[in-house]
C-alpha positions in Angstrom: 28.5 -25.6 -103.1 29.6 -22.1 -103.8 26.3 -20.8 -102.6 26.6 -22.6 -99.2 30.1 -21.2 -98.8 28.8 -17.8 -99.5 26.0 -18.2 -96.9 28.2 -19.5 -94.1 29.7 -16.0 -93.1 26.2 -14.5 -93.4 24.8 -17.1 -91.0 27.7 -16.7 -88.6 27.1 -13.0 -88.6 23.4 -13.4 -88.1 24.1 -15.8 -85.2 26.5 -13.4 -83.6 24.1 -10.6 -84.1 21.3 -12.7 -82.6 23.5 -13.5 -79.6 24.5 -9.9 -79.1 20.9 -8.9 -79.4 19.9 -11.5 -76.8 22.7 -10.3 -74.5 21.7 -6.7 -74.8 18.0 -7.7 -74.3 19.0 -9.6 -71.1 21.1 -6.7 -69.9 18.2 -4.3 -70.5 15.7 -6.5 -68.6 16.2 -5.5 -65.0 16.0 -7.9 -62.1 14.4 -6.3 -59.0 16.9 -5.6 -56.3 16.0 -7.0 -53.9 14.2 -9.6 -55.9 11.3 -9.6 -53.3 10.7 -6.3 -51.6 8.2 -7.7 -49.1 7.7 -7.4 -45.4 8.3 -10.6 -43.5 7.0 -12.2 -40.4 9.2 -11.5 -37.5 10.1 -14.9 -36.0 11.8 -16.0 -32.8 13.4 -19.4 -32.5 15.4 -21.2 -29.9 19.0 -22.3 -30.4 17.9 -25.6 -31.9 15.4 -24.0 -34.2 12.2 -24.4 -32.2 9.7 -21.7 -33.1 8.9 -19.7 -29.9 6.9 -16.9 -31.4 6.0 -15.0 -34.6 4.5 -11.6 -35.5 2.5 -11.4 -38.7 4.1 -9.3 -41.5 3.0 -5.7 -41.9 0.9 -6.6 -45.0 -1.1 -9.2 -43.0 0.6 -12.2 -44.5 2.3 -15.1 -42.7 5.5 -14.8 -44.8 8.5 -16.1 -42.9 12.0 -14.8 -43.7 13.8 -16.4 -46.6 15.1 -19.8 -45.7 18.8 -20.7 -46.3 18.2 -24.3 -47.1 15.3 -26.8 -47.8 14.6 -30.1 -46.2 15.6 -32.9 -48.6 12.1 -34.4 -48.6 10.4 -31.2 -49.6 12.9 -30.4 -52.3 12.5 -33.9 -53.8 8.7 -33.7 -53.8 8.6 -30.1 -55.1 10.9 -30.7 -58.0 9.2 -34.0 -59.0 5.8 -32.1 -59.0 6.8 -28.7 -60.4 10.1 -28.9 -62.3 11.7 -32.3 -62.6 14.6 -31.0 -64.8 15.3 -27.9 -62.6 19.0 -28.8 -62.2 19.4 -29.4 -66.0 17.9 -26.3 -67.6 19.1 -22.7 -67.7 15.8 -21.1 -66.5 13.6 -22.2 -69.4 12.7 -25.8 -70.3 11.9 -25.8 -74.0 10.4 -29.4 -73.7 8.0 -28.3 -71.0 6.9 -25.2 -73.0 6.2 -27.4 -76.1 4.3 -29.9 -74.0 2.3 -27.1 -72.4 1.6 -25.5 -75.8 0.3 -28.8 -77.3 -1.8 -29.6 -74.3 -3.4 -26.1 -74.2 -4.1 -26.2 -78.0 -5.8 -29.6 -77.7 -7.9 -28.5 -74.7 -8.8 -25.1 -76.1 -7.8 -23.3 -72.9 -4.8 -23.1 -70.5 -4.4 -26.5 -68.9 -0.7 -26.5 -68.4 1.8 -23.6 -67.7 5.2 -25.0 -68.7 6.8 -22.6 -66.3 10.0 -23.6 -64.6 10.5 -22.8 -60.9 12.9 -20.0 -62.0 10.1 -18.5 -64.1 7.6 -18.8 -61.2 10.1 -17.0 -59.0 10.2 -14.1 -61.5 6.4 -14.1 -61.8 6.0 -13.9 -58.0 8.6 -11.2 -57.7 6.6 -9.1 -60.2 3.4 -9.5 -58.2 1.8 -12.3 -60.3 0.8 -10.1 -63.3 -1.9 -11.3 -65.8 -0.9 -14.2 -68.2 -0.2 -12.4 -71.5 2.3 -13.3 -74.3 4.4 -10.2 -73.4 4.5 -11.1 -69.7 5.4 -14.7 -70.6 8.2 -13.5 -72.8 9.4 -11.2 -70.1 9.3 -14.0 -67.5 11.3 -16.3 -69.8 14.1 -13.8 -70.4 14.1 -12.7 -66.7 14.4 -16.4 -65.7 17.4 -16.8 -67.9 19.0 -13.8 -66.3 18.0 -15.0 -62.8 19.9 -18.2 -63.5 23.0 -16.2 -64.4 23.1 -14.3 -61.1 21.6 -16.8 -58.6 22.6 -20.3 -57.8 20.1 -23.1 -58.1 19.9 -23.4 -54.3 19.2 -19.7 -53.9 16.4 -19.9 -56.5 14.8 -22.9 -54.7 15.0 -21.0 -51.4 13.4 -18.0 -52.9 10.6 -20.1 -54.4 9.9 -22.0 -51.2 9.9 -18.7 -49.2 7.5 -16.8 -51.4 5.2 -19.4 -53.0 1.5 -19.0 -51.9 0.1 -21.9 -49.8 -3.4 -20.7 -49.4 -5.1 -17.8 -47.7 -2.5 -15.5 -46.1 0.1 -18.2 -45.7 3.2 -17.6 -47.8 6.2 -19.8 -48.0 7.0 -23.3 -46.8 8.0 -22.5 -43.2 4.8 -20.5 -42.6 2.8 -23.3 -44.2 4.5 -26.0 -42.1 3.8 -24.2 -38.8 0.3 -23.0 -39.7 -1.0 -26.3 -41.1 1.0 -28.8 -39.1 2.3 -27.0 -36.0 5.9 -28.2 -36.8 9.0 -27.1 -38.6 9.4 -28.3 -42.2 12.3 -30.6 -41.1 9.8 -32.6 -39.0 7.2 -33.4 -41.7 6.5 -36.8 -43.0 6.4 -37.7 -46.7 2.6 -37.4 -46.7 2.8 -34.0 -45.2 5.6 -32.8 -47.5 3.6 -34.0 -50.5 0.5 -32.2 -49.2 2.4 -28.9 -49.1 4.4 -29.4 -52.3 1.2 -29.4 -54.4 -0.4 -26.3 -52.8 1.4 -23.5 -54.7 0.3 -25.0 -58.0 -3.3 -23.7 -57.7 -3.5 -22.0 -54.3 -6.7 -20.2 -55.1 -8.5 -23.4 -56.0 -6.9 -25.9 -53.7 -5.8 -25.2 -50.1 -6.5 -26.7 -46.7 -10.2 -26.8 -46.0 -11.3 -26.3 -49.6 -11.8 -28.8 -52.5 -10.5 -31.6 -50.4 -11.3 -34.2 -53.1 -9.1 -32.4 -55.7 -6.5 -31.7 -53.1 -6.2 -35.3 -52.1 -6.0 -36.4 -55.7 -3.1 -34.1 -56.3 -1.3 -35.2 -53.2 -1.8 -38.9 -53.9 -0.6 -38.3 -57.5 2.6 -36.9 -56.2 3.0 -39.7 -53.7 2.5 -42.3 -56.4 5.1 -40.5 -58.6 7.6 -40.6 -55.7 6.9 -44.3 -55.3 7.4 -45.0 -59.0 10.7 -43.1 -59.0 11.8 -45.4 -56.2 12.1 -42.5 -53.7 9.7 -44.1 -51.2 8.7 -47.7 -50.6 5.2 -49.2 -50.8 4.5 -49.1 -47.1 5.4 -45.4 -46.9 3.2 -44.8 -49.9 0.2 -46.4 -48.3 0.7 -44.8 -44.9 1.2 -41.4 -46.5 -2.0 -41.7 -48.5 -3.9 -42.6 -45.3 -2.8 -39.4 -43.6 -5.3 -36.7 -43.1 -5.0 -33.5 -45.1 -4.4 -30.3 -43.2 -7.6 -28.4 -42.5 -7.8 -25.3 -40.2 -4.6 -23.4 -39.6 -2.9 -23.8 -36.2 -2.1 -20.8 -33.9 1.6 -20.2 -33.9 3.5 -20.5 -30.6 3.6 -17.5 -28.4 6.0 -18.7 -25.7 7.7 -15.3 -24.9 5.5 -12.6 -26.6 7.1 -9.7 -24.8 10.6 -10.6 -25.8 9.4 -10.8 -29.4 8.0 -7.3 -29.0 11.4 -6.2 -27.6 13.2 -7.7 -30.5 11.0 -5.7 -32.9 11.6 -2.5 -30.9 15.3 -3.2 -31.0 15.3 -3.2 -34.8 15.0 -6.9 -35.5 11.7 -6.7 -37.4 11.2 -8.9 -40.5 14.0 -11.2 -39.4 14.5 -14.7 -38.2 15.8 -14.2 -34.7 17.5 -17.0 -32.8 17.4 -16.3 -29.1 19.1 -17.7 -26.0 15.9 -18.7 -24.2 15.5 -22.2 -22.8 12.0 -23.1 -24.1 11.1 -25.7 -21.4 12.3 -23.4 -18.6 10.4 -20.5 -20.2 7.2 -22.5 -20.2 7.7 -23.8 -16.6 8.4 -20.3 -15.2 5.4 -18.9 -17.1 3.2 -21.6 -15.4 4.7 -20.8 -12.0 4.1 -17.1 -12.4 0.5 -17.6 -13.6 -0.3 -19.8 -10.6 1.4 -17.4 -8.2 -0.7 -14.5 -9.6 -3.9 -16.5 -9.3 -3.3 -16.6 -5.5 -2.8 -12.8 -5.5 -5.9 -12.0 -7.6 -8.1 -11.9 -4.5 -6.1 -8.9 -3.4 -6.5 -7.3 -6.8 -2.9 -7.9 -7.8 -2.9 -9.0 -11.4 0.5 -8.7 -13.1 3.9 -10.3 -12.7 7.2 -10.7 -14.5 10.2 -12.9 -14.2 13.7 -12.7 -15.8 16.3 -15.4 -15.6 19.9 -14.7 -16.8 22.9 -17.0 -17.0 25.4 -15.2 -14.8 28.6 -16.0 -16.6 27.5 -15.8 -20.2 25.0 -13.0 -19.7 22.5 -14.9 -21.8 18.8 -14.6 -21.1 17.2 -18.0 -20.3 13.7 -17.0 -19.4 11.8 -13.8 -20.2 8.3 -13.7 -18.8 7.5 -10.0 -19.5 4.0 -10.0 -18.0 1.5 -12.4 -16.8 -2.2 -11.4 -16.5 -4.4 -14.3 -15.7 -7.6 -12.3 -16.5 -6.1 -11.0 -19.9 -7.7 -7.5 -19.2 -5.1 -5.8 -17.0 -2.6 -4.4 -19.4 -1.2 -7.8 -20.5 0.8 -6.3 -23.3 2.9 -4.1 -21.0 6.5 -5.5 -20.8 7.3 -5.1 -17.1 10.8 -6.3 -17.6 11.6 -3.2 -19.6 9.2 -0.8 -17.8 10.7 1.8 -15.5 9.4 1.4 -11.9 10.4 2.7 -8.5 13.3 0.6 -7.2 12.2 0.4 -3.6 15.2 -0.9 -1.6 17.0 -2.7 -4.4 19.9 -0.1 -4.4 20.8 -0.6 -0.8 23.3 -3.5 -1.5 25.2 -1.2 -3.9 25.5 1.5 -1.3 26.6 -1.1 1.3 29.3 -2.4 -1.0 30.4 1.1 -2.0 30.7 2.2 1.6 32.8 -0.9 2.4 35.0 -0.4 -0.7 35.5 3.3 0.3 36.7 2.3 3.8 33.8 4.0 5.3 32.3 1.0 7.2 33.0 -2.6 7.9 30.5 -5.3 6.9 29.0 -5.5 10.4 29.6 -2.0 11.7 26.8 -0.4 13.7 24.8 2.1 11.8 22.4 4.6 13.4 18.7 3.8 13.3 16.8 6.7 14.9 14.4 9.5 13.7 15.9 12.0 11.3 14.3 15.0 9.8 15.4 16.7 6.6 13.6 19.5 4.8 10.5 17.9 3.3 11.8 14.4 4.0 11.3 12.4 7.1 12.1 8.7 6.3 10.7 5.8 8.3 11.4 2.1 8.5 8.9 -0.2 7.0 7.8 -1.3 10.5 7.8 2.3 11.8 10.2 1.2 14.6 13.7 2.5 15.5 16.4 0.3 16.9 18.9 3.0 17.8 21.8 1.2 16.3 22.0 -1.9 14.1 24.7 -3.9 12.3 25.1 -2.9 8.7 24.6 -6.4 7.3 21.5 -6.9 9.4 20.2 -3.5 8.3 20.6 -4.7 4.7 18.8 -8.0 5.2 16.1 -6.4 7.3 15.9 -3.7 4.6 15.9 -0.9 7.2 15.6 2.6 5.6 17.0 4.9 8.2 20.5 3.3 8.5 20.9 3.6 4.7 19.6 7.1 4.5 22.2 8.1 7.1 24.8 6.1 5.3 24.0 7.7 2.0 24.2 11.2 3.6 27.7 10.3 4.8 28.8 8.6 1.6 27.6 11.4 -0.6 24.5 11.5 -2.9 26.4 12.8 -5.9 29.2 10.2 -5.5 26.7 7.3 -5.3 24.6 8.7 -8.1 27.6 8.7 -10.4 28.7 5.2 -9.3 25.2 3.8 -10.1 25.3 5.3 -13.6 28.7 3.9 -14.3 27.7 0.3 -13.4 24.7 0.4 -15.7 21.8 2.4 -14.2 21.1 4.4 -17.3 17.6 5.2 -16.1 19.1 7.9 -13.8 18.2 10.7 -16.2 18.1 13.5 -13.5 20.7 15.1 -11.4 21.7 13.7 -7.9 20.0 16.7 -6.3 16.7 15.8 -8.0 16.6 12.5 -6.2 18.2 13.5 -3.0 18.4 11.1 -0.1 15.2 9.4 -1.4 17.4 7.8 -4.1 18.2 4.9 -1.7 14.5 4.3 -0.8 13.0 4.1 -4.3 13.1 7.8 -5.3 14.5 6.7 -8.7 13.1 4.4 -11.3 14.7 1.5 -13.0 13.7 -1.7 -14.9 14.0 -5.4 -14.0 16.3 -5.8 -17.0 18.6 -3.0 -15.8 18.7 -4.0 -12.1 19.3 -7.7 -12.8 22.1 -6.7 -15.1 23.7 -4.5 -12.4 23.7 -7.3 -9.8 25.0 -9.9 -12.4 27.8 -7.6 -13.4 29.1 -7.4 -9.9 28.8 -11.1 -9.5 31.0 -11.6 -12.6 33.7 -9.3 -11.1 33.7 -11.5 -8.0 33.5 -14.9 -9.8 36.2 -14.1 -12.4 38.6 -13.1 -9.6 38.7 -16.6 -8.2 42.0 -18.2 -9.1 43.0 -15.2 -11.2 46.2 -13.2 -10.8 45.6 -9.7 -9.3 46.5 -8.0 -12.7 43.7 -9.9 -14.4 40.9 -9.6 -11.9 39.3 -6.4 -13.1 38.4 -7.1 -16.7 35.9 -5.1 -18.7 34.2 -8.3 -19.8 32.7 -8.5 -16.4 30.5 -5.4 -17.1 28.4 -6.4 -20.1 24.9 -5.8 -21.3 22.8 -8.9 -21.1 21.8 -10.5 -24.4 18.9 -12.4 -25.8 20.1 -13.0 -29.4 22.1 -16.1 -30.0 25.7 -15.3 -30.9 25.2 -11.6 -30.2 28.6 -9.9 -29.5 29.0 -8.9 -25.9 28.7 -5.2 -25.3 31.2 -4.1 -22.7 30.0 -1.2 -20.7 33.1 -0.5 -18.5 36.7 -0.6 -19.6 40.1 0.0 -18.3 40.4 1.4 -14.8 36.7 1.9 -14.7 36.2 -1.9 -14.5 37.5 -1.5 -10.9 34.3 0.4 -9.9 33.8 -2.0 -7.0 36.5 -3.9 -5.2 36.1 -7.7 -5.2 36.2 -7.8 -1.4 33.3 -5.4 -1.1 31.3 -7.3 -3.6 31.9 -10.5 -1.8 30.9 -8.9 1.5 27.7 -7.6 -0.2 26.7 -11.0 -1.5 27.5 -12.6 1.9 25.3 -10.2 3.7 22.5 -10.8 1.2 22.5 -14.5 2.3 21.7 -13.4 5.8 18.8 -14.9 7.8 17.7 -11.6 9.4 14.5 -10.9 7.6 11.7 -8.5 8.7 8.3 -9.7 9.9 6.6 -9.1 6.6 8.8 -12.0 5.2 6.9 -14.5 7.4 7.0 -17.9 5.8 9.9 -17.2 3.4 11.9 -19.9 5.0 9.8 -22.6 3.4 11.0 -21.5 0.0 14.7 -21.3 1.0 16.8 -23.7 -1.1 19.5 -25.8 0.4 21.8 -23.9 -2.0 22.9 -20.5 -0.7 21.2 -17.7 -2.4 22.0 -14.0 -2.2 18.8 -12.1 -2.5 17.2 -8.7 -1.9 13.6 -7.5 -2.0 12.1 -4.1 -2.6 8.8 -2.4 -2.1 8.0 0.9 -3.7 6.1 3.8 -1.9 2.4 3.2 -1.9 2.8 -0.6 -2.3 2.9 -0.3 -6.1 5.8 -2.5 -6.8 7.1 -5.7 -5.2 10.6 -6.8 -6.2 12.9 -9.7 -5.5 16.3 -10.3 -7.1 18.5 -13.3 -6.2 21.7 -15.1 -7.4 22.6 -18.7 -6.8 26.1 -18.7 -8.4 24.8 -19.9 -11.8 21.8 -17.8 -12.5 20.3 -14.4 -11.6 16.6 -14.3 -11.1 14.5 -11.1 -11.0 10.9 -11.0 -10.1 8.4 -8.1 -10.2 4.8 -8.4 -8.9 2.1 -5.7 -8.9 -0.3 -4.0 -11.2 0.9 -2.7 -14.6 -1.3 0.4 -14.3 0.5 1.4 -11.1 -2.3 0.8 -8.7 -1.0 0.1 -5.2 -2.4 -2.7 -2.9 -2.0 -3.4 0.8 0.3 -6.4 1.3 2.0 -5.8 -2.0 5.5 -6.1 -0.5 8.6 -7.7 -1.9 8.9 -10.3 0.9 5.3 -11.6 0.5 4.4 -11.0 -3.1 7.7 -11.5 -5.0 10.2 -13.5 -2.9 8.1 -16.7 -2.8 7.9 -16.8 -6.6 11.7 -16.1 -6.9 12.5 -19.2 -4.7 10.1 -21.3 -6.7 12.0 -20.3 -9.8 15.3 -21.1 -8.2 14.0 -24.7 -7.6 13.9 -25.1 -11.4 17.6 -24.0 -11.8 21.0 -25.5 -11.3 23.3 -23.7 -8.9 27.1 -23.2 -8.7 29.8 -22.5 -6.1 29.1 -19.2 -4.4 30.9 -19.1 -1.1 34.7 -18.8 -1.8 36.5 -16.0 0.0 38.5 -13.9 -2.4 41.8 -14.3 -0.6 43.7 -11.7 -2.7 41.2 -9.0 -1.6 40.7 -9.9 2.0 42.7 -10.3 5.2 42.2 -11.2 8.8 41.1 -8.4 11.2 40.4 -8.4 14.9 36.8 -7.2 15.1 34.8 -5.9 18.1 31.7 -8.2 18.3 29.4 -5.4 19.7 30.3 -2.6 17.3 31.4 -4.6 14.2 34.4 -2.2 13.9 38.0 -2.9 14.2 38.7 -3.6 17.9 40.3 -1.0 20.0 42.2 -1.6 23.2 38.9 -1.3 25.3 36.9 -4.0 23.3 36.4 -7.0 25.6 34.7 -9.4 23.1 36.6 -9.7 19.9 37.1 -12.3 17.1 39.2 -12.6 14.0 37.4 -12.4 10.7 38.4 -12.4 7.0 37.2 -9.1 5.7 37.8 -6.9 2.7 41.2 -5.2 2.8 39.5 -1.8 2.7 38.5 -2.4 6.4 42.1 -1.3 7.1 41.0 2.3 6.4 38.0 2.3 8.8 38.1 3.7 12.3 38.7 1.5 15.3 35.7 0.9 17.6 34.1 4.3 18.4 31.7 2.8 21.0 34.0 1.2 23.6 35.4 3.8 25.9 37.4 3.7 29.1 35.1 5.1 31.9 36.5 6.5 35.2 34.4 5.4 38.1 34.4 5.7 41.8 35.2 2.8 44.1 31.5 1.7 44.1 31.3 1.9 40.3 28.0 3.7 40.7 29.2 7.1 39.5 31.5 8.5 36.9 34.2 10.8 38.3 37.1 12.8 37.1 40.1 14.6 38.7 38.0 17.6 39.6 36.0 15.7 42.1 37.8 12.4 43.0 41.1 11.2 44.1 42.9 10.0 41.0 44.5 7.1 42.9 41.1 5.8 43.9 39.5 6.0 40.4 38.4 2.6 38.9 39.0 2.4 35.1 36.5 0.2 33.3 35.7 -0.5 29.6 32.1 0.5 28.6 30.0 0.2 25.5 28.5 3.6 25.1 26.0 4.8 22.4 25.1 8.4 21.8 22.0 9.5 23.8 19.5 9.3 20.9 20.8 5.9 19.7 20.9 4.6 23.3 17.3 5.6 23.9 16.0 3.4 21.1 18.7 0.7 21.3 17.8 -0.3 24.9 14.2 -1.0 23.8 15.5 -3.9 21.7 18.6 -4.8 23.8 17.6 -5.0 27.4 21.2 -5.9 28.4 22.5 -2.5 27.3 23.8 -0.6 30.3 23.9 3.2 30.3 27.1 4.8 31.6 26.8 5.6 35.3 25.8 9.2 36.3 28.5 11.7 37.2 29.0 12.8 40.8 27.3 16.1 41.1 30.5 17.6 42.4 32.4 16.8 39.2 33.3 19.5 36.7 30.6 19.5 34.0 33.1 20.6 31.3 34.7 17.2 31.5 31.6 15.1 31.3 30.4 13.2 28.3 27.2 14.5 26.8 24.2 12.4 27.8 21.4 14.7 26.5 20.6 15.0 22.8 17.9 16.4 20.7 15.9 14.2 18.3 13.6 16.8 16.8 14.2 19.4 15.7 17.8 19.7 14.8 19.7 23.0 15.5 18.6 25.9 13.3 15.8 23.8 11.8 12.8 25.4 10.2 9.6 24.0 11.7 6.3 24.3 9.9 3.2 24.7 12.2 -0.2 24.9 10.4 -3.2 26.9 11.5 -6.1 25.1 13.1 -9.7 25.6 11.9 -10.3 28.4 14.5 -7.4 30.3 13.0 -4.9 29.7 15.9 -1.6 28.0 15.3 -1.4 24.3 16.2 1.4 22.5 17.9 4.6 20.6 16.9 5.9 17.7 18.9 9.5 18.1 20.0 11.5 15.1 21.2 14.8 14.6 23.1 16.8 11.6 24.3 18.8 10.9 27.4 21.3 8.1 28.0 19.9 7.7 31.5 16.5 6.0 31.2 15.4 7.4 34.6 16.6 11.0 34.0 14.2 14.0 34.2 14.4 16.7 31.6 13.1 20.3 32.2 11.9 22.1 29.2 12.0 26.0 28.6 10.9 27.9 25.5 12.1 31.5 25.1 12.8 31.7 28.8 9.4 30.3 29.9 9.2 27.0 31.7 7.0 24.4 29.8 7.2 21.4 32.1 9.3 18.2 32.7 9.4 14.8 31.1 10.6 11.4 32.4 11.5 8.3 30.4 9.6 9.5 27.2 10.8 13.0 26.5 8.2 14.5 24.1 6.6 17.9 24.5 3.9 19.5 22.3 5.0 23.1 21.7 2.6 25.9 20.7 4.2 29.0 19.4 4.1 31.8 16.8 6.2 32.0 13.6 9.6 33.5 14.1 12.9 32.7 15.7 12.8 30.8 19.1 15.2 29.3 21.6 14.7 26.0 23.4 16.5 25.3 26.7 16.7 21.8 28.2 18.1 20.9 31.6 18.4 17.5 33.2 18.5 16.6 36.9 22.2 16.2 36.7 22.6 19.8 35.7 23.4 19.1 32.0 22.1 21.8 29.6 21.1 21.8 25.9 20.3 25.0 24.0 18.7 24.9 20.6 17.7 27.7 18.2 15.0 27.1 15.6 12.5 29.0 13.4 8.8 28.4 13.1 7.2 28.8 9.7 3.5 29.1 9.6 0.7 30.3 7.4 0.3 34.1 7.2 
């Protein structure tokens, strides 16, 4: 009795020492941090968890990111097969180890492992080292430590995410998609059992190998589930009758270019939940492929479509590229690629000029030949209309009116405005682009351009029903998103959010609904939806890019068609190649209200119907229109004038040649000579002002003679011909009187006369020269210019 009493303190000390030694040993054994330092498959899922695409891990394994939970079926089957007492042990199951030891001794070799799931997690995290006593001891101690720092659920998730399932398939999620083409949550009991037994011996049993052994293991697990009362007899029989998985399935690739963009944006190795609508994505991909098949005959092979929810900014469809032949740069993501913008910036200039009080929505803009140093823009149809209403110029996508408008508005000013509303691709100075900026001289992407249009729509839409103080909110200018739950990135804040007035934006979208479309849009009407759509097309120089961007009040749709390698093709224009596809996409989409007048930013104005400007006292045909309040700052009609005529109304007169009491005063619509020359070719009802009586003082007359080319003090380049002589340059003038005769003189020498078409080919040497024009009414025009030729 005394001996036992003497031993008790010793035993207690030894026990404390043993516990302390164990604690120190556990503390000394490090757990890897992170436990698994492995590259993962980059996955892309829809909002409801549907797999849309996946990119294999950098080590060539299909290893999906760690799951945050396990389907109940799989957890039940796994624990019953691998570690039935998982929730009752502390990392090591002594009973299992003893059973395994006895079994292996009887068999004379390793038949049973005795490892718990926690021990297997440690083994996998250490790279599956050889099975030695030391490694087993280390796994055992590490498993205990693992249980101290990780919850049971976390350990299960780690196991299910890193267990081998045969070949290069790692983890439950990868196995479910590769072997069954579905998520783990959608698997049957038979399928769950087939997967639960795979990690036990993945090198011996996996789909397509040792099917007899594989089936026996699965059926054993199913029987065990039945015996435990976890499944009924019918489920048991049906599950055993199911086929085992064989060849791996290809994983979905519904939006491969967006997956690439996710990786480029820093989302590699992650589970990415995106805002795409899978059904819409597939439908639009099919539409794009069919559309491109029709264009393949013209050697046009690539196309891209982007659909964005206007109010939320979420991307709903992202077809980065379609190549029906799979050989024409199919991997290029056109949505993010920088391409020439064509005419897609014209609506922004239109809105900016209205917002600045420079023009009214329907004001006449000049459309006549202009010549700048190294830049001689033309309309797509090579025609000149003299003068055209601004909204019509926009819908017809005329180049010259917008070049002249940009010159008046200011290149630097417009350049900065575009950058502020999101055109970050403008990496050069305004002078670098020059006036060509409005015709496609700059590059942008479909992603960026659609974002710019949608931002302006949000400004308009959020103004409806809002107090004036809340109308210009920075939340309207956001970067579009494709990740679910991604915080909105506001790109304009404070006063900057009022970059465009609501009235000007509304006028822009109203003009973009217009019916005036150029001849190359033939047939577009058949695609026009009953829902009003504001849309604009663009065509780059050399027919390399065809664009179409539209908004229906609910969605913005952007379309690009062309060749990814930049090869141009005849007929590759926005109206024919891109707009039809855009309208087909809109047929798949819901629309929303898109016609309300922003009353707080508009007011009624009396407008001259001919000029589109505010009416002056001489305008005979006027109407009241609700227009942006900035119209108040525009000029009254500059085209309607009060002419002073003789009693017959055949001649203009003034006080120098006619009795003031006999003069007839009459309102007249008068265009400048150059504009009038081209305008009357499209408007046969245009009446030129009557001639002046010859006796009238010329100083009081209105100018009727104007030079088209060259402009005063211009530098004209004349090349040498093959024989070494200098060639000619064609000079052109315009007269408001279609029947007038113009007499041409160069440096004092008479060159000849012209009537109706006033063009003269001039041969001359380099140097300074003077041109003198005289019409049959005695009006003169003098012009100095310099000829630059080869030395």
